[in-house]
Structure formats: C-alpha cells, structure tokens
MDAnalysis code that builds the backbone (N, CA, C; Angstrom):
import MDAnalysis as mda
import numpy as np

u = mda.Universe.empty(516, n_residues=172, atom_resindex=np.repeat(np.arange(172), 3), trajectory=True)
u.add_TopologyAttr("name", ["N", "CA", "C"] * 172)
u.add_TopologyAttr("resid", np.arange(1, 173))
u.add_TopologyAttr("resname", ["MET", "LEU", "ILE", "LYS", "LYS", "VAL", "VAL", "VAL", "GLY", "SER", "LEU", "GLU", "GLU", "ASN", "CYS", "TYR", "ILE", "ILE", "ILE", "ASP", "ASP", "ASN", "HIS", "ALA", "LEU", "ILE", "ILE", "ASP", "PRO", "GLY", "ASP", "GLU", "ALA", "ASN", "LYS", "ILE", "LYS", "GLU", "VAL", "VAL", "GLY", "GLY", "ASN", "HIS", "VAL", "ASP", "GLY", "ILE", "LEU", "ILE", "THR", "HIS", "HIS", "HIS", "PHE", "ASP", "HIS", "ILE", "GLY", "ALA", "LEU", "LYS", "GLU", "LEU", "LYS", "ILE", "GLU", "TYR", "GLY", "VAL", "GLU", "ALA", "PHE", "ASP", "VAL", "HIS", "ASN", "LEU", "LYS", "GLU", "GLY", "GLU", "LYS", "ASN", "ILE", "GLY", "VAL", "PHE", "THR", "PHE", "GLU", "VAL", "ILE", "TYR", "THR", "PRO", "GLY", "HIS", "LYS", "GLU", "ASP", "ALA", "ILE", "SER", "PHE", "LEU", "PHE", "GLU", "ASN", "ASN", "MET", "PHE", "VAL", "GLY", "ASP", "PHE", "ILE", "PHE", "LYS", "ASN", "SER", "ILE", "GLY", "ARG", "THR", "ASP", "LEU", "GLU", "GLY", "GLY", "ASN", "GLU", "GLU", "ASP", "MET", "LYS", "LYS", "SER", "ILE", "GLU", "LYS", "ILE", "ARG", "GLN", "TYR", "SER", "ASP", "GLU", "ILE", "THR", "LEU", "TYR", "PRO", "GLY", "HIS", "GLY", "GLN", "LYS", "THR", "ASP", "LEU", "GLY", "GLU", "GLU", "LYS", "LYS", "ASN", "ASN", "LEU", "PHE", "PHE", "GLN"])
u.atoms.positions = np.array([
    [96.324, 89.534, 74.853],
    [94.666, 90.637, 75.334],
    [94.769, 91.726, 74.323],
    [93.489, 91.696, 73.786],
    [92.975, 93.001, 73.006],
    [91.658, 93.803, 73.809],
    [92.450, 94.892, 73.517],
    [91.673, 96.011, 74.242],
    [90.896, 97.180, 72.911],
    [89.687, 97.290, 72.921],
    [88.917, 98.190, 71.960],
    [88.195, 99.078, 72.934],
    [88.404, 100.502, 72.143],
    [87.428, 101.361, 72.900],
    [86.442, 101.761, 71.744],
    [85.506, 102.128, 72.766],
    [84.053, 102.300, 71.656],
    [83.369, 103.739, 72.373],
    [83.452, 104.396, 71.699],
    [83.439, 106.098, 72.311],
    [81.282, 105.958, 71.971],
    [80.746, 106.017, 73.147],
    [79.113, 106.181, 73.024],
    [78.971, 107.393, 73.503],
    [77.559, 107.605, 73.345],
    [76.223, 108.719, 74.021],
    [76.391, 109.851, 73.949],
    [76.299, 110.989, 73.966],
    [76.003, 112.371, 73.874],
    [77.166, 112.757, 74.972],
    [77.514, 112.093, 75.984],
    [78.538, 112.345, 77.174],
    [79.972, 111.851, 76.399],
    [80.070, 111.470, 75.549],
    [81.115, 110.397, 74.675],
    [81.960, 109.646, 75.792],
    [81.463, 108.728, 76.251],
    [81.712, 107.800, 77.470],
    [82.484, 106.816, 76.539],
    [83.752, 106.349, 77.184],
    [84.379, 105.236, 76.905],
    [83.626, 104.026, 77.196],
    [83.494, 103.036, 76.121],
    [83.283, 101.699, 76.368],
    [84.184, 100.701, 76.017],
    [84.700, 99.916, 77.093],
    [86.211, 98.900, 76.707],
    [85.767, 97.758, 76.417],
    [86.010, 97.086, 75.266],
    [85.732, 95.439, 74.960],
    [87.041, 94.899, 75.164],
    [87.401, 94.129, 76.376],
    [88.559, 93.174, 76.061],
    [88.546, 91.788, 75.560],
    [89.291, 91.339, 74.569],
    [89.077, 90.207, 74.318],
    [90.168, 89.746, 73.864],
    [89.934, 88.197, 74.345],
    [91.231, 87.152, 74.868],
    [90.789, 85.681, 74.379],
    [91.312, 84.918, 73.518],
    [90.873, 83.781, 72.654],
    [89.310, 83.728, 72.664],
    [88.834, 84.702, 71.860],
    [87.682, 84.522, 71.532],
    [86.650, 84.763, 72.145],
    [86.982, 85.320, 73.306],
    [86.025, 85.835, 74.666],
    [86.159, 87.252, 74.854],
    [85.020, 87.332, 75.392],
    [85.085, 89.403, 75.691],
    [84.524, 89.556, 76.882],
    [84.837, 90.790, 77.578],
    [84.401, 91.553, 78.393],
    [84.101, 92.738, 78.118],
    [82.782, 93.163, 78.465],
    [82.131, 94.626, 78.103],
    [82.639, 95.468, 79.304],
    [83.210, 96.458, 79.152],
    [83.322, 97.397, 80.391],
    [82.621, 98.684, 80.069],
    [81.399, 98.841, 81.157],
    [80.963, 100.559, 81.275],
    [80.031, 100.860, 79.637],
    [79.251, 99.910, 79.519],
    [78.365, 99.986, 78.411],
    [77.516, 101.250, 78.313],
    [77.632, 102.301, 78.078],
    [77.179, 103.560, 78.444],
    [76.186, 103.908, 77.558],
    [76.024, 103.538, 76.142],
    [74.724, 103.627, 75.308],
    [75.161, 103.168, 73.996],
    [74.028, 102.935, 73.222],
    [74.443, 102.828, 71.717],
    [74.647, 101.341, 71.662],
    [73.935, 100.292, 72.165],
    [74.592, 98.863, 72.317],
    [74.607, 98.197, 70.777],
    [74.233, 98.914, 70.154],
    [74.666, 98.164, 68.110],
    [75.967, 98.591, 68.175],
    [76.472, 99.794, 68.281],
    [77.946, 100.070, 68.231],
    [78.865, 98.807, 69.258],
    [78.477, 98.705, 70.163],
    [79.274, 97.678, 71.196],
    [78.991, 96.589, 71.021],
    [77.860, 96.043, 70.495],
    [77.866, 94.753, 69.538],
    [78.713, 94.552, 68.225],
    [78.689, 95.749, 67.471],
    [79.556, 95.429, 66.344],
    [80.888, 94.980, 66.898],
    [81.387, 96.136, 67.458],
    [83.122, 95.848, 68.143],
    [83.101, 94.126, 69.013],
    [82.089, 93.505, 69.831],
    [82.242, 92.458, 70.233],
    [82.133, 91.592, 68.958],
    [81.838, 91.457, 67.900],
    [81.683, 90.652, 66.924],
    [81.120, 89.238, 67.167],
    [81.823, 88.265, 66.566],
    [81.573, 86.765, 67.079],
    [82.286, 86.517, 68.388],
    [82.658, 86.958, 69.223],
    [83.124, 86.891, 70.714],
    [82.638, 86.473, 71.453],
    [82.805, 85.752, 72.379],
    [81.780, 85.033, 73.223],
    [82.029, 85.809, 74.714],
    [80.683, 86.668, 74.768],
    [80.919, 87.692, 76.141],
    [80.787, 87.050, 77.316],
    [81.452, 87.047, 77.986],
    [81.956, 86.326, 79.818],
    [81.007, 87.178, 80.534],
    [80.825, 88.501, 80.402],
    [80.564, 89.248, 81.389],
    [80.595, 90.753, 81.176],
    [79.585, 91.668, 82.005],
    [79.558, 93.255, 81.768],
    [80.652, 93.441, 83.317],
    [81.244, 94.665, 83.139],
    [81.767, 95.227, 84.346],
    [81.264, 96.607, 84.250],
    [81.115, 96.743, 85.242],
    [80.876, 98.667, 85.793],
    [81.604, 99.037, 86.470],
    [82.164, 99.980, 86.293],
    [83.133, 101.312, 87.177],
    [82.110, 101.768, 88.395],
    [81.278, 102.263, 87.761],
    [80.232, 102.715, 88.986],
    [78.924, 102.971, 88.412],
    [78.033, 103.660, 88.698],
    [76.321, 103.575, 88.192],
    [75.929, 104.962, 87.789],
    [76.778, 105.858, 87.283],
    [76.225, 107.158, 86.572],
    [75.628, 106.688, 84.917],
    [74.669, 107.247, 84.615],
    [73.508, 106.797, 83.576],
    [74.627, 106.879, 82.358],
    [75.684, 107.623, 82.319],
    [76.255, 107.461, 81.003],
    [77.053, 106.516, 80.901],
    [77.753, 105.519, 81.988],
    [78.131, 104.442, 82.113],
    [77.531, 103.039, 82.133],
    [76.096, 103.055, 82.105],
    [74.963, 101.955, 82.441],
    [73.840, 101.868, 81.344],
    [73.963, 103.036, 80.291],
    [72.781, 103.209, 79.293],
    [72.422, 102.013, 78.710],
    [73.451, 101.169, 77.807],
    [73.128, 100.178, 77.125],
    [73.050, 98.697, 78.235],
    [73.291, 98.533, 79.344],
    [73.288, 97.314, 80.280],
    [72.305, 96.332, 79.998],
    [71.138, 97.076, 80.266],
    [69.942, 96.224, 80.043],
    [70.001, 95.516, 79.079],
    [70.111, 96.097, 77.653],
    [70.023, 95.632, 76.671],
    [70.963, 94.433, 76.294],
    [72.339, 94.686, 76.412],
    [73.266, 93.749, 76.293],
    [73.128, 92.677, 77.373],
    [72.830, 92.812, 78.720],
    [72.610, 91.544, 79.475],
    [71.812, 90.616, 78.946],
    [70.892, 91.260, 78.346],
    [69.915, 90.565, 77.549],
    [70.267, 89.726, 76.624],
    [70.945, 90.358, 75.715],
    [71.638, 90.202, 74.363],
    [72.537, 88.800, 74.419],
    [73.335, 88.873, 75.668],
    [74.618, 87.971, 75.504],
    [74.095, 87.252, 76.780],
    [73.299, 87.125, 77.607],
    [72.772, 86.426, 78.442],
    [73.319, 86.504, 79.644],
    [74.474, 87.183, 79.899],
    [75.724, 87.344, 80.846],
    [74.970, 88.422, 82.297],
    [75.742, 88.078, 83.412],
    [75.624, 88.948, 84.478],
    [76.505, 90.202, 84.305],
    [75.968, 91.274, 85.026],
    [76.942, 92.424, 84.951],
    [77.829, 92.211, 86.462],
    [78.717, 92.744, 86.663],
    [79.420, 92.816, 87.794],
    [80.056, 94.324, 88.122],
    [79.894, 94.504, 89.672],
    [80.110, 96.113, 90.104],
    [80.569, 95.580, 91.560],
    [80.462, 96.790, 92.222],
    [80.572, 96.785, 93.499],
    [79.815, 95.871, 94.704],
    [78.534, 95.828, 94.064],
    [77.716, 94.864, 95.015],
    [77.648, 93.898, 94.935],
    [78.419, 92.843, 94.156],
    [78.774, 91.406, 93.800],
    [80.214, 91.104, 93.375],
    [81.112, 92.073, 93.704],
    [82.685, 91.921, 93.465],
    [83.143, 92.492, 94.929],
    [83.795, 91.553, 95.353],
    [84.734, 91.972, 96.334],
    [86.258, 92.411, 95.965],
    [87.062, 93.235, 96.617],
    [88.106, 93.508, 96.141],
    [89.137, 92.571, 96.347],
    [90.196, 92.436, 95.518],
    [91.244, 91.454, 94.976],
    [90.664, 90.536, 94.087],
    [91.465, 89.323, 93.777],
    [91.638, 88.749, 92.351],
    [90.404, 88.178, 92.044],
    [89.921, 88.225, 90.610],
    [88.521, 87.927, 90.651],
    [88.980, 87.067, 89.044],
    [88.393, 85.772, 88.652],
    [88.154, 85.299, 87.370],
    [86.315, 85.216, 86.824],
    [86.689, 85.883, 85.491],
    [85.713, 85.691, 84.612],
    [85.709, 85.021, 83.769],
    [85.360, 83.512, 83.336],
    [85.657, 83.235, 81.884],
    [86.934, 82.806, 81.604],
    [87.459, 83.640, 80.597],
    [89.119, 83.415, 80.626],
    [89.886, 84.092, 81.524],
    [89.193, 85.365, 82.113],
    [89.665, 86.607, 82.262],
    [90.383, 86.858, 83.790],
    [91.215, 86.719, 84.481],
    [91.737, 87.195, 85.553],
    [92.096, 88.446, 85.352],
    [91.548, 89.070, 86.693],
    [91.878, 90.519, 87.252],
    [91.732, 90.840, 88.189],
    [92.370, 92.227, 88.981],
    [92.123, 92.405, 90.286],
    [91.162, 93.928, 90.358],
    [90.034, 93.338, 91.448],
    [89.044, 94.506, 91.631],
    [89.881, 95.397, 92.741],
    [89.562, 96.613, 92.671],
    [89.800, 97.502, 93.439],
    [89.106, 98.534, 93.815],
    [88.408, 99.041, 95.038],
    [87.518, 99.880, 95.357],
    [87.918, 101.091, 95.290],
    [87.351, 102.017, 94.438],
    [87.937, 103.671, 94.418],
    [86.930, 104.446, 94.765],
    [86.160, 104.616, 95.581],
    [85.257, 105.813, 95.753],
    [85.706, 107.131, 95.763],
    [84.953, 107.870, 95.502],
    [85.283, 109.355, 95.255],
    [84.402, 109.914, 94.733],
    [84.520, 110.018, 93.184],
    [83.645, 110.390, 92.323],
    [81.875, 109.821, 92.185],
    [82.197, 108.746, 92.735],
    [80.559, 107.991, 93.715],
    [80.970, 106.824, 94.392],
    [80.164, 107.056, 95.501],
    [80.529, 105.735, 96.303],
    [80.667, 104.703, 96.097],
    [79.983, 104.026, 94.498],
    [80.225, 102.573, 94.234],
    [81.211, 102.766, 93.151],
    [82.285, 103.359, 93.143],
    [83.411, 103.366, 92.005],
    [84.320, 102.502, 92.620],
    [84.558, 101.648, 91.031],
    [85.561, 100.317, 91.511],
    [86.345, 100.280, 90.401],
    [87.478, 100.262, 90.397],
    [88.696, 100.148, 88.721],
    [89.129, 98.640, 88.778],
    [89.519, 98.093, 87.636],
    [89.926, 96.857, 87.077],
    [91.017, 96.864, 86.594],
    [92.062, 95.640, 86.948],
    [93.567, 95.749, 86.892],
    [93.644, 94.648, 85.810],
    [93.586, 94.452, 84.928],
    [94.080, 93.408, 83.892],
    [95.976, 93.635, 83.794],
    [96.714, 92.675, 84.362],
    [98.254, 92.927, 84.034],
    [98.481, 94.030, 84.397],
    [98.630, 95.190, 83.366],
    [99.269, 96.445, 83.360],
    [98.177, 97.536, 82.971],
    [96.815, 96.984, 82.775],
    [95.910, 97.692, 82.081],
    [94.759, 97.798, 83.259],
    [94.679, 99.117, 83.746],
    [93.650, 99.589, 84.670],
    [92.432, 100.405, 84.094],
    [91.438, 100.013, 84.255],
    [90.185, 100.501, 83.737],
    [89.477, 100.994, 84.817],
    [89.666, 102.789, 85.055],
    [89.546, 103.448, 85.964],
    [87.736, 104.288, 86.175],
    [87.479, 103.852, 84.992],
    [85.839, 104.699, 85.216],
    [86.275, 106.147, 85.268],
    [85.150, 106.906, 85.849],
    [85.586, 108.308, 86.191],
    [86.153, 108.832, 87.291],
    [87.156, 107.775, 87.793],
    [88.076, 108.139, 89.261],
    [89.280, 108.961, 88.560],
    [90.065, 108.404, 87.515],
    [91.365, 109.480, 86.921],
    [90.779, 109.714, 85.342],
    [91.373, 110.941, 85.038],
    [91.385, 111.325, 83.919],
    [92.778, 111.656, 83.591],
    [93.478, 111.774, 82.270],
    [94.628, 112.614, 81.952],
    [94.717, 113.841, 82.539],
    [95.510, 113.957, 83.582],
    [95.779, 115.154, 84.326],
    [94.543, 115.754, 85.162],
    [93.803, 114.859, 85.645],
    [92.748, 115.405, 86.039],
    [92.043, 114.167, 86.871],
    [90.878, 114.264, 87.609],
    [90.223, 113.313, 88.486],
    [88.500, 113.449, 87.836],
    [87.911, 112.542, 88.486],
    [86.472, 112.590, 88.359],
    [85.929, 113.915, 89.440],
    [84.821, 114.180, 89.128],
    [84.142, 115.518, 89.918],
    [83.648, 114.870, 91.403],
    [83.803, 115.189, 92.434],
    [83.173, 114.618, 93.727],
    [81.774, 115.554, 94.499],
    [81.415, 116.443, 93.220],
    [80.040, 117.215, 93.780],
    [79.158, 116.843, 93.110],
    [79.117, 115.496, 92.230],
    [77.952, 115.102, 91.797],
    [77.169, 113.856, 93.108],
    [76.102, 113.735, 92.845],
    [75.827, 112.465, 93.417],
    [76.564, 111.273, 94.048],
    [76.836, 111.313, 95.184],
    [77.518, 110.064, 95.369],
    [78.836, 110.356, 95.612],
    [79.217, 111.580, 95.001],
    [80.913, 112.004, 95.195],
    [81.233, 112.033, 96.675],
    [82.344, 111.975, 97.023],
    [83.215, 112.474, 98.290],
    [84.576, 112.770, 98.034],
    [85.015, 113.981, 98.589],
    [86.114, 114.612, 98.334],
    [87.272, 113.739, 98.818],
    [86.679, 113.562, 100.105],
    [87.915, 112.576, 101.626],
    [88.025, 111.290, 100.962],
    [87.059, 110.273, 100.208],
    [87.146, 109.298, 99.717],
    [87.792, 109.216, 98.622],
    [87.643, 110.436, 97.450],
    [88.708, 110.396, 96.706],
    [90.276, 110.614, 96.723],
    [90.206, 111.115, 98.428],
    [92.215, 111.467, 98.393],
    [92.506, 109.895, 98.802],
    [91.297, 109.185, 99.590],
    [91.963, 107.797, 100.093],
    [92.137, 106.881, 98.917],
    [91.157, 107.111, 98.024],
    [91.405, 106.150, 96.646],
    [92.652, 106.628, 95.778],
    [92.930, 107.586, 95.558],
    [94.334, 108.371, 94.921],
    [95.175, 107.951, 95.929],
    [95.522, 107.907, 97.056],
    [96.456, 107.436, 98.053],
    [96.940, 106.010, 97.834],
    [95.787, 105.162, 97.461],
    [95.806, 103.587, 97.322],
    [96.328, 103.366, 95.929],
    [96.158, 104.205, 94.631],
    [96.231, 103.800, 93.476],
    [97.853, 104.395, 93.536],
    [98.395, 105.334, 94.189],
    [99.756, 105.509, 94.237],
    [100.548, 104.437, 94.305],
    [100.104, 103.399, 95.210],
    [101.052, 102.405, 95.572],
    [101.244, 101.573, 94.273],
    [100.636, 101.378, 92.749],
    [100.803, 100.394, 92.174],
    [101.956, 101.210, 91.036],
    [101.875, 100.251, 90.242],
    [103.404, 100.181, 89.116],
    [103.088, 101.640, 88.289],
    [104.243, 102.376, 88.254],
    [104.245, 103.962, 87.029],
    [103.728, 103.108, 85.642],
    [104.076, 101.927, 85.373],
    [104.292, 101.533, 83.981],
    [102.706, 101.041, 83.371],
    [101.418, 101.420, 84.631],
    [100.034, 100.543, 84.476],
    [99.480, 101.822, 83.460],
    [98.938, 101.318, 82.539],
    [98.227, 102.412, 81.685],
    [96.981, 102.510, 82.313],
    [96.017, 103.612, 82.333],
    [95.236, 104.099, 82.654],
    [93.978, 104.333, 81.681],
    [92.658, 103.689, 81.949],
    [91.593, 103.647, 80.654],
    [90.579, 104.303, 81.339],
    [90.517, 105.728, 81.075],
    [89.685, 106.287, 81.888],
    [88.076, 106.247, 81.363],
    [86.949, 106.587, 81.594],
    [85.700, 106.869, 81.076],
    [85.091, 107.828, 80.397],
    [86.175, 108.546, 80.071],
    [85.809, 109.815, 79.058],
    [87.418, 109.999, 78.485],
    [87.365, 110.440, 77.364],
    [88.970, 111.255, 76.818],
    [89.791, 110.100, 76.805],
    [91.416, 110.422, 76.964],
    [92.383, 109.736, 76.254],
    [93.025, 109.292, 77.258],
    [93.456, 107.786, 77.248],
    [94.183, 106.962, 78.435],
    [95.632, 107.700, 78.454],
    [96.039, 107.314, 79.763],
    [97.129, 108.020, 80.232],
    [98.214, 106.593, 80.971],
    [98.985, 107.016, 81.460],
    [99.857, 105.952, 82.518],
    [99.917, 106.472, 83.935],
    [99.986, 105.630, 84.985],
    [100.030, 106.053, 86.293],
    [101.370, 106.674, 86.860],
    [102.400, 106.657, 85.902],
    [103.769, 107.288, 86.339],
    [103.275, 108.786, 85.835],
    [102.626, 108.933, 84.654],
    [102.169, 110.163, 84.290],
    [101.525, 111.025, 85.315],
    [100.865, 110.502, 85.726],
    [99.713, 111.434, 86.668],
    [100.361, 111.621, 87.793],
    [101.558, 110.362, 88.203],
    [101.581, 110.894, 89.691],
    [102.740, 112.084, 89.418],
    [103.465, 112.673, 88.483],
    [104.582, 113.536, 88.102],
    [103.427, 114.802, 87.718],
    [102.240, 114.696, 87.084],
    [101.721, 115.622, 86.386],
    [100.431, 116.058, 86.664],
    [99.667, 115.148, 87.279],
    [98.443, 115.596, 87.601],
    [98.426, 116.240, 89.053],
    [98.128, 117.525, 89.251],
    [98.011, 117.977, 90.384],
    [97.596, 117.673, 91.673],
    [96.307, 116.665, 91.654],
    [95.111, 115.813, 92.456],
    [96.369, 114.782, 93.253],
    [97.522, 114.341, 92.221],
    [98.205, 113.556, 92.851],
    [99.694, 114.236, 93.722],
    [99.668, 115.370, 93.826],
    [100.597, 115.960, 94.726],
    [100.166, 116.050, 95.785],
])
C-alpha cells in the first residue's frame, strides 16, 4: 500500500491518495482537483473518503465524484467497524469533537484523522459542529490503539500515536 499526500487549497489541507494494486482511494479532496487527479494517475479510483465536512476538506469532492463516477463515504453512510471498498479493507472509527461528523480511517497501522489530531495538538472545538466533551471521549477511544500507528492529519506533518500519548498535552 502506497500513501501519497497532496497539499491543496489556501488552508494547505492534506489530501491523501492510497494506492494498492492499481486501485486508489482519495481521502479529503479539499481543493485543486487537477493536482489530485495528477497524483491518482492511471489508477482506478474505488471511492472517496471524507473525515468531516468542513469546506477545506471537500472543495474538490463534487468534481472528483463526477470525474471518477464513484461514491463518497462519510459518517452518513459508514458504520463503525470494518469496511471494504474495492480492494481496500479498513476500520471506520467515529471521532467527533472537531466536528460532529468527524471520523477516522485505520488502514493497517496508518490512521487518517482529518482535523481530529495534529502533531502535538488537536483540532479546534470552537468551530461550527465542534464539541469539547466529544473531543475528550474521542481522544480516550483513540488512546486504546497501538502506539505504532502513524497518524495522517488534515494539515501539517504526520506523527504517531505513541508520540502523541507522550507529548500531546490534550492526551494527558
């Protein structure tokens, strides 16, 4: 499994493309559909995953759904637990707090967390749909996972869960 990051839009949102066996999933197509299409290349897109519905994470969604003729998957059509889309198997984890519709996706030891967790920080809870109590519950849920998991946030650099458990004040 290959993970490619494309930084898009004025808020420098991280869009991820996961590629396996000439198949791809797009996660959080925030803007600049042409940049995303370039990275997808000739791979067959099986679907689009949305961690939450803030504008900077879905700006290119409509265009890419039409371009590839695929469905978008989010909290509205995904239940928590294991999910298969095309050649991909992953775990869906509800992680509200930054926004009420926030979910994370775990592929083996790679978790795509949107704006839930950042390196040494977390997503804001004071924006529309945010809730501090939900955020605390989501952090407690994620603490149960392996320290070895790499976290891929919606902005900035990746980190790992062990590092966040040790150094992120919000995990204390």
